[in-house]
N, C-alpha and C positions, 0 to 999 in steps of 0.2 A: 261169319260174314257171308253175305249173299251178293251176287252180281248177276247181270242179265245175260243169258245165253240165247243167241239167235241160231236156229237150226234151219239150214237151207238145203235145197237140192240143186246141184250145179251141173250144167250140160244136159238139161232135160231135152226130150225129143220135141218135134213140132207139135205133137198132140198133148204135151205136158207129162208124158210118161218118162220113166227112167230118171236119170240124174243121180249124181253122187252125193250122199249126205255129207254135210259139213257143219261143224260147230264154230261159231265166231263169238268171241267176247270183245265187244267194242271198247269196254273199259278193262282191257287186259292188264293194266297196271295194278288193278285190285288183287291180282293173283300173283304171289311172289314167284320169282324165277325158279326157285327150288321145289315148287309145288306143281309146276305146269306139266311135267311129264306124267305125274300121277293123275292129274285131272284128265289129260288126253287119254290115258289108259282106261280111266273110269268111264268116260263117255263112249269110247270104242269106235268113234268115227275113223275113217282112214286118215283124216287130218283134222286138227283143231287149231284155230287161229286166235292169237292173243294180240290185240291191237294196243300198242304202248302209247302211240301218239297219233290220233286220227288225223289231225290237221297236217302233220308232216308225213303221214303214211307209214310210219315205222311199226313193224309188227314181227311176230315170231310164229313159226308153223311147226307143229309137233304131230307125228304119227303116234300110235299107241306105244311105240318103243324108242323112237329117236326124234331129235330135232332136225328139220331140213332147212338148208339155206335158201332153197327156192322150191316152189311147188305150183303146179298150174291151177288145178280147180280151187284151192284155197284162195289164191290171189284173184282169180276171176270172180269168185263169190264175194269176197270182201270188197272189191271195187264196186260191184253191183249194190251191195248192202249200204255202203257209205253214200252212194249216189241216191239210193231210194230214201235214205234218211236226210237228204238235203245237205250232205257233207262230202260231195264228190271231190276227188283229188286227181291231179294230173299224173301223179306217180305214187306207187307204193315202194316201200324201202325195206324189204327183207334183208337178211345178212348178205345174200349174194350180190346185191347191187340195186341200182335204181330201175324200177319197172314201170314203163309208161302204161297208162290205162286210158280207155275211152269207152263211151256208151253209144250204141247205134240203135235207136228205137228200142226193141225188147232185148237186144243183144249186149253182152258185156265182154270186153276184150282186154287182154294184157299182152305185153311183149317181153320176151326174154332171150337170152343167148342160150343155144343148145348146150353149151358146156356147163351152164349153171344147173341144169336139170340132173336128177339122179341118173346114173349110167345104165339105163335099160338096154338090153339086147333087143334086136329086131329079128324076128323069126317069121319069114314069109312062107305061107302055105299056098296050095294051088287053087283053093276055092273057098268061098264063105262057108260052105257046108263043112269043110274040114275044120275051120275055126270053131263053128258051133258044136262040133262033135268032141272037142277037147274035154277031158275030164280033169285036167289040171295042167300045170306047166310041164314042158319037156323035162325029163329027169335031171336033177342036179342044177336046175336054173332057178336062181333066187329073185331075179328082177328081169322080166322079159315080156315083150309085147308080141303076141302071135297075130298075124294079120294076113289078109288076102285082098286082092282087087275085087270089088263088087261091080264097078264100072270104071275101067282104067281111063277111058276117054274123058269122063267127067270128073276124074279124081276122087271117086267114091270108094271107101275102104271099109271092110268089116274087120273088127279088131277085138281082142280080149287081152287084158294085162294081168299078169300074176306078179306079186311083189312080196314074197315071203321075207326077203331081206329087210323089209321095213315094217314087218308085223302085219301084212295085209295078204291074205290068201289069194283073193281075186278082187281087183278094183273095178268098180262099176264104170268110172269115167276118169281118165288120167290125162290131164292137160300137159304135164311135163313130157309124157311119152309122145303125145300128139305133136308137141313142139319139136322134139328130137326127130320124129319120123318125117315131118314136113321139111325140116332142115336137111335130112339125109337124102330125101327124094328130090329136093329143090323144086317143089311145085305145091300149089294150093291143094288142100285135101278137105273132104267132108268125111268124117270118121264116125261110123256107127259102132259103138262099143257097148259091151255088157248086154243087159236085157232091154234097153230102150233109150240109151243116151246118144246124143249127137254133139260132136265137137267140130269146130271149124278152125283150120290152121293154114297159115301161108307165110312163106319166107318174105322178109323185107330186104331192102337194098343195103342196109347198114350191118348185116350179119345177125340181126335180131330175127326172131320168128314170132308172129302174132298168133295167139290162140284165144278162142272165145266161144260163146254160146248163150243159151237161155238159162236163167236162174229163177227159182221159185222159193219163196219163204214158206217153211212148214209150220214153225211155231216160234214164239218168243216167250221165254219162261225164266223164272228165277233159278239160279244154281247156287247151292250152298257148298 
């Protein structure tokens, strides 16, 4: 049996560079639940999304090793893809809860509660150069975001995220970490992560934090 796989890059930079690869099956119901972990491992993306009901926004998110109840860049990318296919939804519904979505020109946004996101540590460094110089996570840390202010007055951050606990050595762009960091700092942020990705995050008044950015489609192909 074959179904269609959409490959996206989520949180690209202003110039179209960077972005975290994402696989999305809009007909996720075609892949049985007991096969999804193996499919996500086979694809090797940091996350793969299986949309069970596009109209209702129900979906599941898998890393190569575990299922996640909530994840940032998969939800941002899926919201964008549904909108680009003429099937925009006001909410997505991963296991964690109801996730509002919106599109603003070329930007795609979702909102979630910080406690829904995986429990990343925040490790602040003194300069962006120290972040760039890292050769890996601090010893013994399995899910951590290492960050430094690039322009504190403007809320601009340089960041790298390591997530060995979820089968990801280093993540190019991590919406869940951005959501947690903006919630912890209680201010809007522009986050430059990885080799060229840009994430926008801001706390909302109801305890939710919004995160979003640009999305690009790489390829649409059949997957057996």
